[in-house]
C-alpha positions as semicolon CSV with decimal commas, in nm:
position;residue;x (nm);y (nm);z (nm)
1;X;1,561;-4,627;3,023
2;X;1,806;-4,888;3,131
3;X;1,694;-5,232;3,153
4;X;1,750;-5,438;3,451
5;X;2,004;-5,703;3,416
6;X;2,036;-6,006;3,649
7;X;2,257;-6,288;3,719
8;X;2,105;-6,573;3,861
9;X;2,282;-6,871;4,056
10;X;2,208;-7,139;4,327
11;X;2,372;-6,920;4,549
12;X;2,134;-6,609;4,496
13;X;2,040;-6,349;4,256
14;X;2,240;-6,043;4,172
15;X;2,088;-5,759;3,983
16;X;2,187;-5,405;3,836
17;X;2,099;-5,139;3,593
18;X;2,459;-5,112;3,472
19;X;2,677;-5,408;3,372
20;X;2,986;-5,243;3,529
21;X;2,842;-5,336;3,861
22;X;2,854;-5,693;3,791
23;X;3,194;-5,676;3,686
24;X;3,263;-5,491;4,010
25;X;3,112;-5,745;4,225
26;X;3,310;-6,067;4,057
27;X;3,443;-6,050;3,721
28;X;3,533;-6,417;3,722
29;X;3,176;-6,518;3,678
30;X;3,124;-6,295;3,347
31;X;3,244;-6,452;3,030
32;X;3,191;-6,268;2,679
33;X;2,900;-6,437;2,453
34;X;3,031;-6,470;2,098
35;X;2,660;-6,473;1,979
36;X;2,582;-6,154;2,180
37;X;2,891;-6,000;1,998
38;X;2,763;-6,093;1,664
39;X;2,391;-5,952;1,771
40;X;2,577;-5,631;1,884
41;X;2,758;-5,596;1,540
42;X;2,493;-5,663;1,319
43;X;2,207;-5,444;1,544
44;X;2,422;-5,195;1,722
45;X;2,264;-5,356;2,053
46;X;2,222;-5,693;2,223
47;X;1,858;-5,774;2,200
48;X;1,658;-5,906;2,495
49;X;1,695;-6,102;2,716
50;X;2,043;-6,181;2,624
51;X;2,339;-5,936;2,752
52;X;2,703;-5,931;2,634
53;X;2,769;-6,156;2,929
54;X;2,691;-6,532;2,901
55;X;2,526;-6,601;3,228
56;X;2,348;-6,266;3,237
57;X;2,002;-6,167;3,136
58;X;1,810;-5,859;3,052
59;X;1,460;-5,842;3,232
60;X;1,212;-5,773;2,901
61;X;0,986;-5,475;2,943
62;X;0,660;-5,572;3,112
63;X;0,804;-5,865;3,277
64;X;0,874;-5,959;3,652
65;X;1,131;-6,177;3,755
66;X;1,056;-6,475;4,037
67;X;1,352;-6,632;4,209
68;X;1,400;-6,912;4,439
69;X;1,712;-7,154;4,523
70;X;1,493;-7,457;4,456
71;X;1,324;-7,343;4,124
72;X;1,583;-7,094;3,990
73;X;1,422;-6,809;3,776
74;X;1,081;-6,761;3,630
75;X;0,987;-6,467;3,401
76;X;0,604;-6,372;3,363
77;X;0,467;-6,129;3,169
78;X;0,252;-5,861;3,362
79;X;0,204;-5,587;3,090
80;X;0,153;-5,601;2,701
81;X;0,151;-5,309;2,458
82;X;-0,158;-5,261;2,290
83;X;-0,158;-5,289;1,956
84;X;-0,386;-5,088;1,698
85;X;-0,608;-5,346;1,503
86;X;-0,495;-5,320;1,140
87;X;-0,743;-5,493;0,876
88;X;-0,578;-5,771;0,666
89;X;-0,494;-5,606;0,344
90;X;-0,360;-5,749;-0,004
91;X;-0,062;-5,676;-0,201
92;X;-0,208;-5,385;-0,386
93;X;-0,360;-5,212;-0,075
94;X;-0,014;-5,254;0,086
95;X;0,171;-5,095;-0,195
96;X;-0,066;-4,816;-0,212
97;X;-0,070;-4,738;0,140
98;X;0,332;-4,752;0,145
99;X;0,332;-4,493;-0,164
100;X;0,098;-4,292;0,034
101;X;0,309;-4,287;0,327
102;X;0,623;-4,212;0,128
103;X;0,467;-3,914;-0,056
104;X;0,378;-3,772;0,290
105;X;0,771;-3,822;0,397
106;X;0,886;-3,627;0,110
107;X;1,088;-3,352;0,261
108;X;1,323;-3,232;0,048
109;X;1,510;-2,915;0,006
110;X;1,554;-2,775;-0,361
111;X;1,898;-2,635;-0,475
112;X;1,906;-2,451;-0,770
113;X;1,552;-2,422;-0,897
114;X;1,449;-2,782;-0,825
115;X;1,697;-2,990;-1,063
116;X;1,891;-3,098;-0,742
117;X;1,776;-3,249;-0,429
118;X;1,947;-3,267;-0,066
119;X;1,866;-3,564;0,086
120;X;1,983;-3,650;0,468
121;X;2,156;-4,010;0,381
122;X;2,280;-4,149;0,708
123;X;2,199;-4,465;0,909
124;X;1,875;-4,519;0,996
125;X;1,767;-4,232;0,778
126;X;1,966;-4,393;0,478
127;X;1,666;-4,631;0,422
128;X;1,413;-4,404;0,468
129;X;1,582;-4,157;0,233
130;X;1,645;-4,432;-0,047
131;X;1,287;-4,500;-0,038
132;X;1,148;-4,190;-0,081
133;X;1,412;-4,101;-0,347
134;X;1,342;-4,408;-0,561
135;X;0,976;-4,314;-0,533
136;X;1,009;-3,953;-0,671
137;X;1,353;-3,932;-0,864
138;X;1,308;-3,920;-1,224
139;X;1,724;-3,999;-1,277
140;X;2,031;-4,139;-1,097
141;X;2,009;-4,018;-0,726
142;X;2,324;-3,841;-0,631
143;X;2,386;-3,853;-0,228
144;X;2,636;-3,650;-0,020
145;X;2,844;-3,969;0,012
146;X;2,900;-3,961;-0,362
147;X;3,012;-3,590;-0,342
148;X;3,264;-3,704;-0,074
149;X;3,364;-4,009;-0,268
150;X;3,453;-3,734;-0,568
151;X;3,623;-3,496;-0,351
152;X;3,867;-3,766;-0,215
153;X;3,962;-3,902;-0,557
154;X;4,089;-3,543;-0,679
């Protein structure tokens, strides 16, 4: 689902689902936002309500946008995602819950009689794979990347 992007000014409101539409309309108004570039490099996307351009904003999910020449823009939330109620837990309960979830997530395939495990390690599975491996490994964990590095050195 594409976000609705908009550019508000005293002259009017322009909105689109793809930023290239704004670029085709008037590229002189669009300046790259250095902070948005940093967000993109850190997260792989620019979080709401920012966009890669300084004056352009994204409409967050569950919001509507009101605009007038006198007041400018106003965002209003019309819907909130329901959150399941989680009872408060102390540190011991949290650790046990995490361990139980990691045990359930253990989906390894054994090679050569169970002495080595193939673990899919790639972002975002890298963190998940490392957490599960650290829970169940009895020694040093060797990943596919270790194998690639050894192959390149030789």
